[in-house]
N, CA, C, O and the ligand as a Tripos MOL2 file, in Angstrom:
@<TRIPOS>MOLECULE
protein
  297   295    75     0     0
PROTEIN
NO_CHARGES

@<TRIPOS>ATOM
      1 N         -15.5380  -28.3780  -96.2390 N.3       1 MET1
      2 CA        -14.9220  -27.2670  -96.2400 C.3       1 MET1
      3 C         -14.5080  -26.8950  -97.6210 C.2       1 MET1
      4 O         -14.0650  -27.7350  -98.4050 O.2       1 MET1
      5 N         -14.6410  -25.7340  -97.8960 N.am      2 ALA2
      6 CA        -14.4340  -25.4240  -99.2580 C.3       2 ALA2
      7 C         -12.9820  -24.5110  -99.1670 C.2       2 ALA2
      8 O         -12.7500  -23.7440  -98.2320 O.2       2 ALA2
      9 N         -12.2200  -24.7000 -100.1100 N.am      3 GLU3
     10 CA        -10.9950  -24.2150 -100.4410 C.3       3 GLU3
     11 C         -10.7920  -23.4770 -101.5090 C.2       3 GLU3
     12 O         -10.6840  -24.0470 -102.5950 O.2       3 GLU3
     13 N         -10.7050  -22.1660 -101.4260 N.am      4 GLU4
     14 CA        -10.7100  -21.4260 -102.6750 C.3       4 GLU4
     15 C          -9.2240  -21.3460 -103.2560 C.2       4 GLU4
     16 O          -8.2270  -21.2250 -102.5440 O.2       4 GLU4
     17 N          -9.2160  -21.4260 -104.5920 N.am      5 ALA5
     18 CA         -7.9080  -21.3660 -105.3190 C.3       5 ALA5
     19 C          -7.4170  -19.9750 -105.1490 C.2       5 ALA5
     20 O          -8.1600  -18.9930 -105.1610 O.2       5 ALA5
     21 N          -6.2330  -19.9410 -105.0030 N.am      6 GLY6
     22 CA         -5.6100  -18.6420 -104.8690 C.3       6 GLY6
     23 C          -5.3840  -18.0630 -103.4840 C.2       6 GLY6
     24 O          -4.6280  -17.1220 -103.2390 O.2       6 GLY6
     25 N          -6.1390  -18.7430 -102.5880 N.am      7 GLU7
     26 CA         -6.2090  -18.2330 -101.2220 C.3       7 GLU7
     27 C          -5.6980  -19.4380 -100.0430 C.2       7 GLU7
     28 O          -6.4340  -20.0420  -99.2630 O.2       7 GLU7
     29 N          -4.3110  -19.5570 -100.1810 N.am      8 PRO8
     30 CA         -3.9580  -20.5730  -99.4910 C.3       8 PRO8
     31 C          -4.0610  -20.5180  -97.9690 C.2       8 PRO8
     32 O          -3.9950  -19.3910  -97.4780 O.2       8 PRO8
     33 N          -4.2140  -21.5700  -97.1350 N.am      9 HIS9
     34 CA         -4.0810  -21.5530  -95.7630 C.3       9 HIS9
     35 C          -2.9380  -21.0680  -95.2590 C.2       9 HIS9
     36 O          -1.8370  -21.2240  -95.7880 O.2       9 HIS9
     37 N          -3.1810  -20.3800  -94.0810 N.am     10 VAL10
     38 CA         -1.9460  -19.6870  -93.4470 C.3      10 VAL10
     39 C          -1.5180  -20.2570  -92.0740 C.2      10 VAL10
     40 O          -0.7920  -19.6550  -91.2830 O.2      10 VAL10
     41 N          -2.0320  -21.4480  -91.8860 N.am     11 ALA11
     42 CA         -1.7300  -22.3510  -90.5730 C.3      11 ALA11
     43 C          -0.0250  -22.3400  -90.3110 C.2      11 ALA11
     44 O           0.4710  -22.1700  -89.1970 O.2      11 ALA11
     45 N           0.7400  -22.5500  -91.5340 N.am     12 GLY12
     46 CA          2.1510  -22.5940  -91.3930 C.3      12 GLY12
     47 C           2.7790  -21.2710  -91.1100 C.2      12 GLY12
     48 O           3.9750  -21.2500  -90.8240 O.2      12 GLY12
     49 N           2.0410  -20.0830  -91.1670 N.am     13 LEU13
     50 CA          2.5540  -18.8600  -90.8510 C.3      13 LEU13
     51 C           2.0300  -17.9970  -89.5660 C.2      13 LEU13
     52 O           2.2600  -16.8140  -89.3130 O.2      13 LEU13
     53 N           1.2760  -18.9230  -88.8510 N.am     14 LEU14
     54 CA          0.5970  -18.4210  -87.7070 C.3      14 LEU14
     55 C           1.6310  -17.9520  -86.6020 C.2      14 LEU14
     56 O           1.6460  -16.8270  -86.1020 O.2      14 LEU14
     57 N           2.4560  -18.9510  -86.3120 N.am     15 ALA15
     58 CA          3.4600  -18.8750  -85.2930 C.3      15 ALA15
     59 C           4.4230  -17.6960  -85.7370 C.2      15 ALA15
     60 O           4.7400  -16.8590  -84.8910 O.2      15 ALA15
     61 N           4.8000  -17.6200  -86.7690 N.am     16 LEU16
     62 CA          5.5500  -16.3960  -87.1110 C.3      16 LEU16
     63 C           4.6860  -15.1310  -87.2050 C.2      16 LEU16
     64 O           5.1530  -14.0690  -86.7930 O.2      16 LEU16
     65 N           3.6120  -15.1800  -87.6570 N.am     17 TYR17
     66 CA          2.7450  -14.0490  -87.2870 C.3      17 TYR17
     67 C           2.6660  -13.5230  -85.9900 C.2      17 TYR17
     68 O           2.7680  -12.3220  -85.7380 O.2      17 TYR17
     69 N           2.4580  -14.5390  -85.0490 N.am     18 TYR18
     70 CA          2.2130  -14.0620  -83.6870 C.3      18 TYR18
     71 C           3.5400  -13.6690  -82.9790 C.2      18 TYR18
     72 O           3.5390  -12.9130  -82.0080 O.2      18 TYR18
     73 N           4.5920  -14.1710  -83.4630 N.am     19 ALA19
     74 CA          5.8950  -13.8490  -82.9760 C.3      19 ALA19
     75 C           6.4830  -12.6600  -83.6240 C.2      19 ALA19
     76 O           7.6480  -12.3160  -83.4230 O.2      19 ALA19
     77 N           5.5720  -11.9650  -84.4940 N.am     20 ASP20
     78 CA          6.1210  -10.7980  -85.1510 C.3      20 ASP20
     79 C           7.1060  -10.9770  -86.1630 C.2      20 ASP20
     80 O           7.9840  -10.1270  -86.3080 O.2      20 ASP20
     81 N           7.0500  -12.0340  -86.9060 N.am     21 ALA21
     82 CA          8.5490  -12.3670  -87.5660 C.3      21 ALA21
     83 C           7.9520  -12.3120  -89.1020 C.2      21 ALA21
     84 O           8.7290  -12.6960  -89.9770 O.2      21 ALA21
     85 N           6.8080  -11.9270  -89.4560 N.am     22 LEU22
     86 CA          6.4980  -11.9640  -90.8560 C.3      22 LEU22
     87 C           6.5980  -10.2320  -91.4440 C.2      22 LEU22
     88 O           6.4400   -9.3050  -90.6490 O.2      22 LEU22
     89 N           6.8010  -10.0630  -92.5130 N.am     23 ASP23
     90 CA          6.6060   -8.6760  -93.0140 C.3      23 ASP23
     91 C           5.2860   -8.3060  -93.2950 C.2      23 ASP23
     92 O           4.3370   -9.0870  -93.3610 O.2      23 ASP23
     93 N           5.2480   -6.9600  -93.4770 N.am     24 ALA24
     94 CA          3.7210   -6.2970  -93.4960 C.3      24 ALA24
     95 C           2.9610   -7.1080  -94.3550 C.2      24 ALA24
     96 O           1.8810   -7.5580  -93.9730 O.2      24 ALA24
     97 N           3.4480   -7.3650  -95.5740 N.am     25 SER25
     98 CA          2.4520   -7.9540  -96.5250 C.3      25 SER25
     99 C           2.0550   -9.2670  -96.2180 C.2      25 SER25
    100 O           0.8950   -9.5970  -96.4670 O.2      25 SER25
    101 N           2.8570  -10.0820  -95.7040 N.am     26 GLU26
    102 CA          2.6360  -11.4440  -95.1050 C.3      26 GLU26
    103 C           1.6530  -11.2870  -94.1120 C.2      26 GLU26
    104 O           0.6170  -11.9510  -94.1400 O.2      26 GLU26
    105 N           1.9040  -10.4340  -93.2080 N.am     27 GLY27
    106 CA          0.9490  -10.2850  -91.9410 C.3      27 GLY27
    107 C          -0.3000   -9.9510  -92.3400 C.2      27 GLY27
    108 O          -1.2670  -10.3800  -91.7120 O.2      27 GLY27
    109 N          -0.4570   -9.1310  -93.4510 N.am     28 ALA28
    110 CA         -1.8380   -8.4360  -93.9380 C.3      28 ALA28
    111 C          -2.4440   -9.7440  -94.5680 C.2      28 ALA28
    112 O          -3.6510   -9.8840  -94.3710 O.2      28 ALA28
    113 N          -1.8290  -10.6910  -95.2680 N.am     29 ARG29
    114 CA         -2.3430  -11.7800  -95.8540 C.3      29 ARG29
    115 C          -2.9760  -12.7780  -94.8870 C.2      29 ARG29
    116 O          -3.9970  -13.4220  -95.1250 O.2      29 ARG29
    117 N          -2.1590  -12.8350  -93.6280 N.am     30 VAL30
    118 CA         -2.6780  -13.7620  -92.6220 C.3      30 VAL30
    119 C          -3.9920  -13.3930  -92.1160 C.2      30 VAL30
    120 O          -4.9090  -14.2030  -91.9760 O.2      30 VAL30
    121 N          -4.0800  -11.8520  -91.7790 N.am     31 GLU31
    122 CA         -5.1790  -11.3100  -91.2320 C.3      31 GLU31
    123 C          -6.2340  -11.2970  -92.2480 C.2      31 GLU31
    124 O          -7.3850  -11.3990  -91.8220 O.2      31 GLU31
    125 N          -6.0540  -11.1900  -93.5290 N.am     32 ARG32
    126 CA         -7.1260  -11.2360  -94.3920 C.3      32 ARG32
    127 C          -7.9120  -12.6980  -94.2740 C.2      32 ARG32
    128 O          -9.1200  -12.8710  -94.1120 O.2      32 ARG32
    129 N          -6.9210  -13.6450  -94.3960 N.am     33 HIS33
    130 CA         -7.6270  -14.9970  -94.4600 C.3      33 HIS33
    131 C          -7.9280  -15.5610  -93.3270 C.2      33 HIS33
    132 O          -8.5040  -16.6480  -93.3680 O.2      33 HIS33
    133 N          -7.6210  -14.9760  -92.0960 N.am     34 LEU34
    134 CA         -8.2090  -15.2620  -90.7890 C.3      34 LEU34
    135 C          -9.7880  -14.8280  -90.6640 C.2      34 LEU34
    136 O         -10.6970  -15.3800  -90.0450 O.2      34 LEU34
    137 N          -9.7920  -13.6040  -91.5000 N.am     35 ALA35
    138 CA        -11.1840  -13.0360  -91.5200 C.3      35 ALA35
    139 C         -12.2090  -13.9410  -92.2510 C.2      35 ALA35
    140 O         -13.4120  -13.7430  -92.0810 O.2      35 ALA35
    141 N         -11.7660  -14.9140  -93.0460 N.am     36 VAL36
    142 CA        -12.6680  -15.7530  -93.8200 C.3      36 VAL36
    143 C         -12.4590  -17.0000  -93.5940 C.2      36 VAL36
    144 O         -13.1450  -17.6940  -94.3450 O.2      36 VAL36
    145 N         -11.6420  -17.7450  -92.7050 N.am     37 CYS37
    146 CA        -11.6020  -19.1480  -92.5620 C.3      37 CYS37
    147 C         -11.5350  -19.4630  -91.3180 C.2      37 CYS37
    148 O         -10.6230  -19.0060  -90.6290 O.2      37 CYS37
    149 N         -12.4540  -20.2740  -90.8080 N.am     38 ASP38
    150 CA        -12.6200  -20.6630  -89.5080 C.3      38 ASP38
    151 C         -11.4980  -21.8060  -88.9710 C.2      38 ASP38
    152 O         -11.0640  -22.0000  -87.8360 O.2      38 ASP38
    153 N         -11.2410  -22.3980  -90.0880 N.am     39 ALA39
    154 CA        -10.2120  -23.4780  -89.5130 C.3      39 ALA39
    155 C          -8.8790  -22.9260  -89.2140 C.2      39 ALA39
    156 O          -8.2040  -23.4410  -88.3220 O.2      39 ALA39
    157 N          -8.3880  -21.7800  -89.9800 N.am     40 CYS40
    158 CA         -6.9930  -21.1760  -89.6190 C.3      40 CYS40
    159 C          -7.4200  -20.1980  -88.2390 C.2      40 CYS40
    160 O          -6.5520  -19.9870  -87.3920 O.2      40 CYS40
    161 N          -8.4020  -19.7890  -88.1210 N.am     41 ARG41
    162 CA         -8.8400  -18.9340  -86.7840 C.3      41 ARG41
    163 C          -8.6980  -19.9400  -85.7850 C.2      41 ARG41
    164 O          -7.9990  -19.6300  -84.8210 O.2      41 ARG41
    165 N          -9.2350  -21.1390  -85.8040 N.am     42 GLY42
    166 CA         -8.8630  -22.0880  -84.7170 C.3      42 GLY42
    167 C          -7.6440  -22.3270  -84.4480 C.2      42 GLY42
    168 O          -7.3200  -22.4590  -83.2680 O.2      42 GLY42
    169 N          -6.6660  -22.4420  -85.5030 N.am     43 ALA43
    170 CA         -5.2950  -22.6990  -85.3080 C.3      43 ALA43
    171 C          -4.6110  -21.5180  -85.0190 C.2      43 ALA43
    172 O          -3.4250  -21.6340  -84.7110 O.2      43 ALA43
    173 N          -5.1860  -20.2400  -85.0580 N.am     44 ALA44
    174 CA         -4.5920  -19.0320  -84.7950 C.3      44 ALA44
    175 C          -4.6080  -18.7590  -83.4660 C.2      44 ALA44
    176 O          -3.6660  -18.1170  -83.0030 O.2      44 ALA44
    177 N          -5.7660  -19.2310  -82.5410 N.am     45 SER45
    178 CA         -5.7420  -19.0400  -81.2630 C.3      45 SER45
    179 C          -4.8780  -20.0480  -80.4160 C.2      45 SER45
    180 O          -4.5170  -19.7890  -79.2680 O.2      45 SER45
    181 N          -4.5940  -21.1440  -81.0300 N.am     46 GLU46
    182 CA         -3.6940  -22.1690  -80.3160 C.3      46 GLU46
    183 C          -2.0420  -21.5520  -80.7270 C.2      46 GLU46
    184 O          -1.1070  -21.4980  -79.9290 O.2      46 GLU46
    185 N          -2.0130  -21.2150  -81.8720 N.am     47 ALA47
    186 CA         -0.5440  -20.3400  -82.1590 C.3      47 ALA47
    187 C          -0.2440  -19.4190  -81.3470 C.2      47 ALA47
    188 O           0.9290  -19.3400  -80.9820 O.2      47 ALA47
    189 N          -1.1920  -18.5110  -80.8680 N.am     48 ALA48
    190 CA         -1.0130  -17.3610  -80.1080 C.3      48 ALA48
    191 C          -0.7200  -17.8080  -78.6440 C.2      48 ALA48
    192 O          -0.0140  -17.1220  -77.9060 O.2      48 ALA48
    193 N          -1.2720  -18.9540  -78.2600 N.am     49 GLU49
    194 CA         -1.0420  -19.3250  -77.0000 C.3      49 GLU49
    195 C           0.3700  -19.8470  -76.8460 C.2      49 GLU49
    196 O           1.1840  -19.6860  -75.9360 O.2      49 GLU49
    197 N           0.4360  -20.4900  -77.9370 N.am     50 THR50
    198 CA          2.0430  -21.1950  -78.0070 C.3      50 THR50
    199 C           2.9780  -20.2170  -77.9060 C.2      50 THR50
    200 O           3.9140  -20.2820  -77.1090 O.2      50 THR50
    201 N           2.7510  -19.1010  -78.8310 N.am     51 VAL51
    202 CA          3.9740  -18.1530  -78.8820 C.3      51 VAL51
    203 C           3.9740  -17.4200  -77.5420 C.2      51 VAL51
    204 O           5.0410  -17.1400  -76.9960 O.2      51 VAL51
    205 N           2.8320  -17.1150  -77.0220 N.am     52 ALA52
    206 CA          2.8380  -16.4200  -75.7440 C.3      52 ALA52
    207 C           3.5640  -17.2150  -74.6200 C.2      52 ALA52
    208 O           4.2160  -16.5480  -73.8160 O.2      52 ALA52
    209 N           3.5180  -18.7090  -74.4610 N.am     53 ALA53
    210 CA          4.0420  -19.4870  -73.6900 C.3      53 ALA53
    211 C           5.4940  -19.5180  -73.7560 C.2      53 ALA53
    212 O           6.2410  -19.4890  -72.7780 O.2      53 ALA53
    213 N           5.8980  -19.5880  -75.1730 N.am     54 LEU54
    214 CA          7.3390  -19.6200  -75.4920 C.3      54 LEU54
    215 C           8.0640  -18.3720  -75.0060 C.2      54 LEU54
    216 O           9.1890  -18.4260  -74.5100 O.2      54 LEU54
    217 N           7.4090  -17.3030  -75.1600 N.am     55 GLU55
    218 CA          8.0770  -15.9660  -74.6560 C.3      55 GLU55
    219 C           8.1370  -15.8190  -73.2660 C.2      55 GLU55
    220 O           8.9360  -15.0060  -72.8020 O.2      55 GLU55
    221 N           7.4270  -16.4690  -72.5390 N.am     56 LEU56
    222 CA          7.6860  -16.5670  -70.7620 C.3      56 LEU56
    223 C           8.8870  -17.3760  -70.4670 C.2      56 LEU56
    224 O           9.5060  -17.2510  -69.4100 O.2      56 LEU56
    225 N           9.2550  -18.3060  -71.5130 N.am     57 LEU57
    226 CA         10.5210  -19.1720  -71.2040 C.3      57 LEU57
    227 C          11.8550  -18.3990  -71.3000 C.2      57 LEU57
    228 O          11.9790  -17.4590  -72.0850 O.2      57 LEU57
    229 N          12.7420  -18.7650  -70.5760 N.am     58 THR58
    230 CA         13.9920  -18.4040  -70.6560 C.3      58 THR58
    231 C          14.9530  -19.1860  -71.6730 C.2      58 THR58
    232 O          14.6930  -20.3350  -72.0320 O.2      58 THR58
    233 N          15.8740  -18.6130  -72.0320 N.am     59 PRO59
    234 CA         16.7000  -19.5940  -73.1180 C.3      59 PRO59
    235 C          16.9260  -20.7280  -72.3240 C.2      59 PRO59
    236 O          16.6980  -21.7880  -72.9060 O.2      59 PRO59
    237 N          17.2690  -20.8000  -71.2810 N.am     60 GLU60
    238 CA         17.6100  -22.0470  -70.4430 C.3      60 GLU60
    239 C          16.5960  -23.1190  -70.6900 C.2      60 GLU60
    240 O          16.7970  -24.2420  -71.1530 O.2      60 GLU60
    241 N          15.4110  -22.5470  -70.2810 N.am     61 ASP61
    242 CA         13.9700  -23.5190  -70.5160 C.3      61 ASP61
    243 C          14.0330  -24.0600  -71.8400 C.2      61 ASP61
    244 O          14.0130  -25.2760  -72.0310 O.2      61 ASP61
    245 N          14.1110  -23.1760  -72.8110 N.am     62 LYS62
    246 CA         13.9010  -23.6330  -74.1890 C.3      62 LYS62
    247 C          15.0610  -24.7490  -74.4390 C.2      62 LYS62
    248 O          14.7970  -25.7140  -75.1560 O.2      62 LYS62
    249 N          16.1960  -24.6280  -73.9130 N.am     63 LEU63
    250 CA         17.2570  -25.5250  -74.3200 C.3      63 LEU63
    251 C          16.9240  -26.9330  -73.4580 C.2      63 LEU63
    252 O          17.3080  -28.0170  -73.8990 O.2      63 LEU63
    253 N          16.2750  -26.8430  -72.3610 N.am     64 ALA64
    254 CA         16.0020  -28.0440  -71.5300 C.3      64 ALA64
    255 C          14.8360  -28.5980  -72.3220 C.2      64 ALA64
    256 O          14.8620  -29.8140  -72.5150 O.2      64 ALA64
    257 N          14.0520  -28.0660  -72.7000 N.am     65 LEU65
    258 CA         12.7540  -28.4700  -73.6130 C.3      65 LEU65
    259 C          13.2480  -29.1230  -74.9800 C.2      65 LEU65
    260 O          12.7630  -30.1940  -75.3460 O.2      65 LEU65
    261 N          14.2040  -28.4740  -75.7180 N.am     66 SER66
    262 CA         14.9270  -29.2840  -76.9460 C.3      66 SER66
    263 C          15.5190  -30.4340  -76.3590 C.2      66 SER66
    264 O          15.2820  -31.4890  -76.9490 O.2      66 SER66
    265 N          16.1880  -30.4880  -75.4020 N.am     67 ARG67
    266 CA         16.9500  -31.6990  -75.0310 C.3      67 ARG67
    267 C          15.9270  -32.8690  -74.7420 C.2      67 ARG67
    268 O          16.1460  -34.0030  -75.1690 O.2      67 ARG67
    269 N          14.7630  -32.5470  -73.9780 N.am     68 GLU68
    270 CA         13.9630  -33.5320  -73.6700 C.3      68 GLU68
    271 C          13.2240  -34.0380  -74.8290 C.2      68 GLU68
    272 O          12.8390  -35.2070  -74.7840 O.2      68 GLU68
    273 N          12.9220  -33.1870  -76.0560 N.am     69 ASP69
    274 CA         12.0680  -33.4940  -77.0230 C.3      69 ASP69
    275 C          12.7620  -33.2470  -78.1670 C.2      69 ASP69
    276 O          12.4690  -32.2160  -78.7730 O.2      69 ASP69
    277 N          13.6660  -33.9950  -78.6300 N.am     70 PRO70
    278 CA         14.3500  -33.5870  -79.8640 C.3      70 PRO70
    279 C          13.6140  -33.7530  -81.0620 C.2      70 PRO70
    280 O          12.7330  -34.6130  -81.0820 O.2      70 PRO70
    281 N          13.8720  -32.9670  -82.2040 N.am     71 PRO71
    282 CA         12.9070  -33.0750  -83.2540 C.3      71 PRO71
    283 C          13.4010  -34.4150  -83.9910 C.2      71 PRO71
    284 O          14.5890  -34.7370  -83.9940 O.2      71 PRO71
    285 N          12.4230  -35.1490  -84.6000 N.am     72 PRO72
    286 CA         12.7850  -36.1820  -85.0920 C.3      72 PRO72
    287 C          13.8060  -36.1160  -86.5040 C.2      72 PRO72
    288 O          13.6860  -35.2150  -87.3330 O.2      72 PRO72
    289 N          14.7390  -37.1350  -86.6140 N.am     73 PRO73
    290 CA         15.6800  -36.9400  -87.6230 C.3      73 PRO73
    291 C          14.7750  -37.2030  -88.9840 C.2      73 PRO73
    292 O          13.7080  -37.8070  -89.0940 O.2      73 PRO73
    293 N          15.4620  -36.6320  -89.8340 N.am     74 HIS74
    294 CA         14.6760  -36.6710  -91.2130 C.3      74 HIS74
    295 C          15.7460  -36.8560  -92.3420 C.2      74 HIS74
    296 O          15.3950  -36.9180  -93.5200 O.2      74 HIS74
    297 ZN         -7.5730  -21.1990  -93.7950 Zn       75 ZN75
@<TRIPOS>BOND
     1     1     2 1
     2     2     3 1
     3     3     4 2
     4     3     5 am
     5     5     6 1
     6     6     7 1
     7     7     8 2
     8     7     9 am
     9     9    10 1
    10    10    11 1
    11    11    12 2
    12    11    13 am
    13    13    14 1
    14    14    15 1
    15    15    16 2
    16    15    17 am
    17    17    18 1
    18    18    19 1
    19    19    20 2
    20    19    21 am
    21    21    22 1
    22    22    23 1
    23    23    24 2
    24    23    25 am
    25    25    26 1
    26    26    27 1
    27    27    28 2
    28    27    29 am
    29    29    30 1
    30    30    31 1
    31    31    32 2
    32    31    33 am
    33    33    34 1
    34    34    35 1
    35    35    36 2
    36    35    37 am
    37    37    38 1
    38    38    39 1
    39    39    40 2
    40    39    41 am
    41    41    42 1
    42    42    43 1
    43    43    44 2
    44    43    45 am
    45    45    46 1
    46    46    47 1
    47    47    48 2
    48    47    49 am
    49    49    50 1
    50    50    51 1
    51    51    52 2
    52    51    53 am
    53    53    54 1
    54    54    55 1
    55    55    56 2
    56    55    57 am
    57    57    58 1
    58    58    59 1
    59    59    60 2
    60    59    61 am
    61    61    62 1
    62    62    63 1
    63    63    64 2
    64    63    65 am
    65    65    66 1
    66    66    67 1
    67    67    68 2
    68    67    69 am
    69    69    70 1
    70    70    71 1
    71    71    72 2
    72    71    73 am
    73    73    74 1
    74    74    75 1
    75    75    76 2
    76    75    77 am
    77    77    78 1
    78    78    79 1
    79    79    80 2
    80    79    81 am
    81    81    82 1
    82    82    83 1
    83    83    84 2
    84    83    85 am
    85    85    86 1
    86    86    87 1
    87    87    88 2
    88    87    89 am
    89    89    90 1
    90    90    91 1
    91    91    92 2
    92    91    93 am
    93    93    94 1
    94    94    95 1
    95    95    96 2
    96    95    97 am
    97    97    98 1
    98    98    99 1
    99    99   100 2
   100    99   101 am
   101   101   102 1
   102   102   103 1
   103   103   104 2
   104   103   105 am
   105   105   106 1
   106   106   107 1
   107   107   108 2
   108   107   109 am
   109   109   110 1
   110   110   111 1
   111   111   112 2
   112   111   113 am
   113   113   114 1
   114   114   115 1
   115   115   116 2
   116   115   117 am
   117   117   118 1
   118   118   119 1
   119   119   120 2
   120   119   121 am
   121   121   122 1
   122   122   123 1
   123   123   124 2
   124   123   125 am
   125   125   126 1
   126   126   127 1
   127   127   128 2
   128   127   129 am
   129   129   130 1
   130   130   131 1
   131   131   132 2
   132   131   133 am
   133   133   134 1
   134   134   135 1
   135   135   136 2
   136   135   137 am
   137   137   138 1
   138   138   139 1
   139   139   140 2
   140   139   141 am
   141   141   142 1
   142   142   143 1
   143   143   144 2
   144   143   145 am
   145   145   146 1
   146   146   147 1
   147   147   148 2
   148   147   149 am
   149   149   150 1
   150   150   151 1
   151   151   152 2
   152   151   153 am
   153   153   154 1
   154   154   155 1
   155   155   156 2
   156   155   157 am
   157   157   158 1
   158   158   159 1
   159   159   160 2
   160   159   161 am
   161   161   162 1
   162   162   163 1
   163   163   164 2
   164   163   165 am
   165   165   166 1
   166   166   167 1
   167   167   168 2
   168   167   169 am
   169   169   170 1
   170   170   171 1
   171   171   172 2
   172   171   173 am
   173   173   174 1
   174   174   175 1
   175   175   176 2
   176   175   177 am
   177   177   178 1
   178   178   179 1
   179   179   180 2
   180   179   181 am
   181   181   182 1
   182   182   183 1
   183   183   184 2
   184   183   185 am
   185   185   186 1
   186   186   187 1
   187   187   188 2
   188   187   189 am
   189   189   190 1
   190   190   191 1
   191   191   192 2
   192   191   193 am
   193   193   194 1
   194   194   195 1
   195   195   196 2
   196   195   197 am
   197   197   198 1
   198   198   199 1
   199   199   200 2
   200   199   201 am
   201   201   202 1
   202   202   203 1
   203   203   204 2
   204   203   205 am
   205   205   206 1
   206   206   207 1
   207   207   208 2
   208   207   209 am
   209   209   210 1
   210   210   211 1
   211   211   212 2
   212   211   213 am
   213   213   214 1
   214   214   215 1
   215   215   216 2
   216   215   217 am
   217   217   218 1
   218   218   219 1
   219   219   220 2
   220   219   221 am
   221   221   222 1
   222   222   223 1
   223   223   224 2
   224   223   225 am
   225   225   226 1
   226   226   227 1
   227   227   228 2
   228   227   229 am
   229   229   230 1
   230   230   231 1
   231   231   232 2
   232   231   233 am
   233   233   234 1
   234   234   235 1
   235   235   236 2
   236   235   237 am
   237   237   238 1
   238   238   239 1
   239   239   240 2
   240   239   241 am
   241   241   242 1
   242   242   243 1
   243   243   244 2
   244   243   245 am
   245   245   246 1
   246   246   247 1
   247   247   248 2
   248   247   249 am
   249   249   250 1
   250   250   251 1
   251   251   252 2
   252   251   253 am
   253   253   254 1
   254   254   255 1
   255   255   256 2
   256   255   257 am
   257   257   258 1
   258   258   259 1
   259   259   260 2
   260   259   261 am
   261   261   262 1
   262   262   263 1
   263   263   264 2
   264   263   265 am
   265   265   266 1
   266   266   267 1
   267   267   268 2
   268   267   269 am
   269   269   270 1
   270   270   271 1
   271   271   272 2
   272   271   273 am
   273   273   274 1
   274   274   275 1
   275   275   276 2
   276   275   277 am
   277   277   278 1
   278   278   279 1
   279   279   280 2
   280   279   281 am
   281   281   282 1
   282   282   283 1
   283   283   284 2
   284   283   285 am
   285   285   286 1
   286   286   287 1
   287   287   288 2
   288   287   289 am
   289   289   290 1
   290   290   291 1
   291   291   292 2
   292   291   293 am
   293   293   294 1
   294   294   295 1
   295   295   296 2
@<TRIPOS>SUBSTRUCTURE
     1 MET1         2 RESIDUE 1 A MET
     2 ALA2         6 RESIDUE 1 A ALA
     3 GLU3        10 RESIDUE 1 A GLU
     4 GLU4        14 RESIDUE 1 A GLU
     5 ALA5        18 RESIDUE 1 A ALA
     6 GLY6        22 RESIDUE 1 A GLY
     7 GLU7        26 RESIDUE 1 A GLU
     8 PRO8        30 RESIDUE 1 A PRO
     9 HIS9        34 RESIDUE 1 A HIS
    10 VAL10       38 RESIDUE 1 A VAL
    11 ALA11       42 RESIDUE 1 A ALA
    12 GLY12       46 RESIDUE 1 A GLY
    13 LEU13       50 RESIDUE 1 A LEU
    14 LEU14       54 RESIDUE 1 A LEU
    15 ALA15       58 RESIDUE 1 A ALA
    16 LEU16       62 RESIDUE 1 A LEU
    17 TYR17       66 RESIDUE 1 A TYR
    18 TYR18       70 RESIDUE 1 A TYR
    19 ALA19       74 RESIDUE 1 A ALA
    20 ASP20       78 RESIDUE 1 A ASP
    21 ALA21       82 RESIDUE 1 A ALA
    22 LEU22       86 RESIDUE 1 A LEU
    23 ASP23       90 RESIDUE 1 A ASP
    24 ALA24       94 RESIDUE 1 A ALA
    25 SER25       98 RESIDUE 1 A SER
    26 GLU26      102 RESIDUE 1 A GLU
    27 GLY27      106 RESIDUE 1 A GLY
    28 ALA28      110 RESIDUE 1 A ALA
    29 ARG29      114 RESIDUE 1 A ARG
    30 VAL30      118 RESIDUE 1 A VAL
    31 GLU31      122 RESIDUE 1 A GLU
    32 ARG32      126 RESIDUE 1 A ARG
    33 HIS33      130 RESIDUE 1 A HIS
    34 LEU34      134 RESIDUE 1 A LEU
    35 ALA35      138 RESIDUE 1 A ALA
    36 VAL36      142 RESIDUE 1 A VAL
    37 CYS37      146 RESIDUE 1 A CYS
    38 ASP38      150 RESIDUE 1 A ASP
    39 ALA39      154 RESIDUE 1 A ALA
    40 CYS40      158 RESIDUE 1 A CYS
    41 ARG41      162 RESIDUE 1 A ARG
    42 GLY42      166 RESIDUE 1 A GLY
    43 ALA43      170 RESIDUE 1 A ALA
    44 ALA44      174 RESIDUE 1 A ALA
    45 SER45      178 RESIDUE 1 A SER
    46 GLU46      182 RESIDUE 1 A GLU
    47 ALA47      186 RESIDUE 1 A ALA
    48 ALA48      190 RESIDUE 1 A ALA
    49 GLU49      194 RESIDUE 1 A GLU
    50 THR50      198 RESIDUE 1 A THR
    51 VAL51      202 RESIDUE 1 A VAL
    52 ALA52      206 RESIDUE 1 A ALA
    53 ALA53      210 RESIDUE 1 A ALA
    54 LEU54      214 RESIDUE 1 A LEU
    55 GLU55      218 RESIDUE 1 A GLU
    56 LEU56      222 RESIDUE 1 A LEU
    57 LEU57      226 RESIDUE 1 A LEU
    58 THR58      230 RESIDUE 1 A THR
    59 PRO59      234 RESIDUE 1 A PRO
    60 GLU60      238 RESIDUE 1 A GLU
    61 ASP61      242 RESIDUE 1 A ASP
    62 LYS62      246 RESIDUE 1 A LYS
    63 LEU63      250 RESIDUE 1 A LEU
    64 ALA64      254 RESIDUE 1 A ALA
    65 LEU65      258 RESIDUE 1 A LEU
    66 SER66      262 RESIDUE 1 A SER
    67 ARG67      266 RESIDUE 1 A ARG
    68 GLU68      270 RESIDUE 1 A GLU
    69 ASP69      274 RESIDUE 1 A ASP
    70 PRO70      278 RESIDUE 1 A PRO
    71 PRO71      282 RESIDUE 1 A PRO
    72 PRO72      286 RESIDUE 1 A PRO
    73 PRO73      290 RESIDUE 1 A PRO
    74 HIS74      294 RESIDUE 1 A HIS
    75 ZN75       297 GROUP 0 **** ****
């Protein structure tokens, strides 16, 4: 898989993109990258599903999930 200089992958931005948390220029960069990168397109559909699922949860559900599965300490 070729990775072009100056065009970083956007996998880390996808959740924010689907949650509508990116500003316009970042969102445009994500869209541009998805048009040319199969790997990030695959990650994008997963991120879209994850964000859609999270949006169905109530705050109480999210709290319960975070209690069951705490992030690892670092
Ligand atoms: Zn990519």
